[in-house]
C-alpha positions in Angstrom: 0.0 0.0 0.0 2.8 2.4 0.9 4.5 1.8 -2.5 1.2 2.4 -4.3 0.6 5.7 -2.5 4.2 6.8 -3.2 3.9 6.1 -7.0 0.7 8.1 -7.2 2.4 11.1 -5.5 5.2 11.3 -8.0 3.2 12.4 -11.0 1.5 15.1 -8.8 4.9 16.4 -7.8 6.1 16.5 -11.5 2.9 18.3 -12.4 3.5 20.8 -9.7 7.0 21.5 -10.8 5.9 21.9 -14.4 3.2 24.4 -13.2 5.7 26.4 -11.3 8.1 26.5 -14.3 5.2 27.7 -16.5 4.2 30.3 -13.9 7.8 31.5 -13.6 8.0 31.9 -17.4 4.7 33.9 -17.4 5.9 36.3 -14.8 9.2 36.7 -16.6 7.4 37.4 -19.8 5.4 40.0 -18.0 8.6 41.6 -16.7 10.0 41.5 -20.2 7.0 43.3 -21.7 7.1 45.9 -19.0 10.8 46.6 -19.4 10.5 46.8 -23.2 8.0 49.7 -22.6 9.6 51.5 -19.7 13.3 50.5 -19.7 15.2 51.5 -16.6 12.1 53.2 -15.1 10.3 49.9 -14.7 9.5 49.0 -11.1 8.4 45.8 -9.4 4.9 47.4 -9.1 4.8 47.9 -12.9 5.7 44.3 -13.4 3.1 43.1 -10.9 0.5 45.1 -12.6 1.4 43.8 -16.0 1.3 40.2 -14.7 -1.9 40.7 -12.8 -0.4 39.6 -9.5 0.8 41.2 -6.3 4.4 42.1 -5.5 4.3 39.3 -3.0 4.0 36.8 -5.8 6.9 38.3 -7.7 9.1 38.1 -4.6 8.0 34.5 -4.0 9.3 33.5 -7.5 12.3 35.8 -7.9 13.4 36.5 -4.3 13.8 40.3 -4.8 14.4 42.8 -7.6 17.9 41.6 -8.1 16.6 38.1 -8.7 14.3 39.3 -11.3 17.1 41.3 -13.0 19.3 38.1 -13.0 16.5 36.0 -14.6 16.1 38.6 -17.3 19.8 38.9 -17.8 20.1 35.1 -18.2 17.3 35.1 -20.7 18.8 37.8 -22.9 22.4 36.4 -22.7 21.1 33.0 -23.9 19.4 34.6 -26.9 22.3 36.8 -27.8 24.8 33.9 -27.5 22.6 31.9 -30.0 22.8 34.8 -32.5 26.5 35.2 -32.1 27.3 31.5 -32.5 25.2 31.5 -35.7 27.1 34.6 -37.0 30.5 33.0 -36.2 29.6 30.0 -38.2 28.1 31.9 -41.1 31.1 32.0 -43.4 34.6 30.7 -44.1 35.8 34.1 -45.0 37.4 35.8 -41.8 36.3 39.3 -42.7 32.8 38.3 -43.5 32.6 36.3 -40.3 33.8 39.3 -38.2 31.3 41.6 -39.9 28.4 39.2 -39.3 29.3 38.8 -35.7 29.6 42.5 -35.0 26.3 43.1 -36.8 24.6 40.3 -34.9 25.7 41.9 -31.6 24.7 45.4 -32.5 21.4 44.4 -34.1 20.4 42.4 -31.0 21.2 45.3 -28.7 19.4 47.7 -31.0 16.3 45.5 -31.1 16.3 45.1 -27.3 17.4 48.6 -26.4 15.0 49.1 -23.5 15.9 45.8 -21.9 19.6 46.6 -22.4 19.0 50.0 -20.8 17.4 48.3 -17.8 20.0 45.7 -17.3 23.1 47.8 -17.9 22.0 51.1 -16.4 19.9 49.9 -13.5 19.8 46.2 -12.7 23.6 45.8 -12.8 23.8 48.3 -10.0 21.2 46.6 -7.8 23.0 43.4 -6.8 25.9 41.0 -7.4 23.7 38.4 -9.0 22.9 40.4 -12.1 26.4 41.8 -12.2 27.8 38.3 -12.2 25.4 37.2 -15.0 26.4 40.1 -17.3 30.1 39.6 -16.5 29.8 35.8 -17.2 28.2 36.6 -20.5 31.0 38.8 -21.5 33.5 36.1 -20.6 31.5 33.5 -22.6 31.5 35.7 -25.7 35.2 36.3 -25.4 35.9 32.6 -24.9 33.8 31.8 -28.0 35.6 34.3 -30.1 39.0 33.1 -28.7 38.4 29.6 -29.9 37.4 30.8 -33.4 40.3 33.2 -33.6 42.8 30.6 -32.5 41.6 28.1 -35.1 41.5 30.7 -37.8 45.1 32.0 -37.1 46.4 28.4 -37.1 44.6 27.6 -40.3 46.2 30.6 -42.0 49.7 29.7 -40.7 50.0 32.4 -38.1 50.9 32.1 -34.5 47.6 31.5 -32.6 49.0 32.8 -29.2 47.5 36.3 -29.5 43.9 34.9 -29.9 43.1 35.2 -26.2 44.1 38.8 -25.8 42.7 39.8 -29.2 39.3 38.1 -28.4 38.9 40.0 -25.1 40.0 43.3 -26.8 37.4 42.8 -29.5 34.6 42.1 -27.0 35.4 45.1 -24.9 35.7 47.4 -27.9 32.4 46.3 -29.5 30.6 46.3 -26.2 31.6 49.8 -25.2 31.3 51.2 -28.7 27.8 49.9 -29.0 26.9 51.4 -25.6 28.0 54.8 -26.9 26.3 54.3 -30.3 22.9 53.7 -28.7 23.0 57.3 -27.6 23.6 58.7 -31.1 20.8 59.6 -33.4 22.7 60.2 -36.6 24.7 57.0 -37.2 22.9 54.2 -39.0 23.7 50.7 -37.7 25.2 49.6 -41.1 27.7 52.6 -41.0 28.6 51.9 -37.4 29.3 48.3 -38.1 31.5 49.2 -41.1 33.4 51.7 -38.9 34.3 49.0 -36.4 35.1 46.6 -39.1 37.5 49.1 -40.8 39.4 49.4 -37.5 39.6 45.7 -37.0 40.5 44.8 -40.5 42.9 47.6 -41.4 44.4 48.7 -38.1 44.1 51.8 -35.9 45.6 54.4 -38.3 43.7 53.1 -41.3 40.4 53.0 -39.3 39.7 56.7 -39.9 39.6 56.2 -43.7 36.5 55.5 -45.6 35.1 52.0 -44.9 33.5 51.7 -48.3 36.1 49.5 -50.0 
């Protein structure tokens, strides 16, 4: 009898876990929608209103505002990494691959500007969890590019040793440049990407020349 009762309880537990996961996603979707509208001004009250729940429910699922920020950061970093990996594998030509990867990063940030504003200008200052998620993402991107650069340099017959430092320099440059570009109103994304590509493909002192050729 005991075994029978135990076996009946297991499906109920799994159903409960599935329900909790679904509820978590619903609340995170509501937070996502709120932040896409309000950016860094979004509050827990705004998210609760969008989700049709009380703040108590949000705290039950996310712990606090920092936990919500971390969950959103993890969602966006997963999506962005998917885009970057696709871009890195898009061509055998090194220059085309670099261009596609820069454009994928900039395009993603442009498309999710309000969420980026929330995570980088507010959430990252509210707790170590969100900070660690963003920092971990930057390291993951650098490691991904490191592997690609190392293989590419070796394939072309060059010393692959600089791949590590170059990858991290690339990530830092593109990240900070994109953060600045978001505040500009007169630079189209295509031109911005070509400006970065010119610097990367022709060197610092050639970077100021026209990126058309």
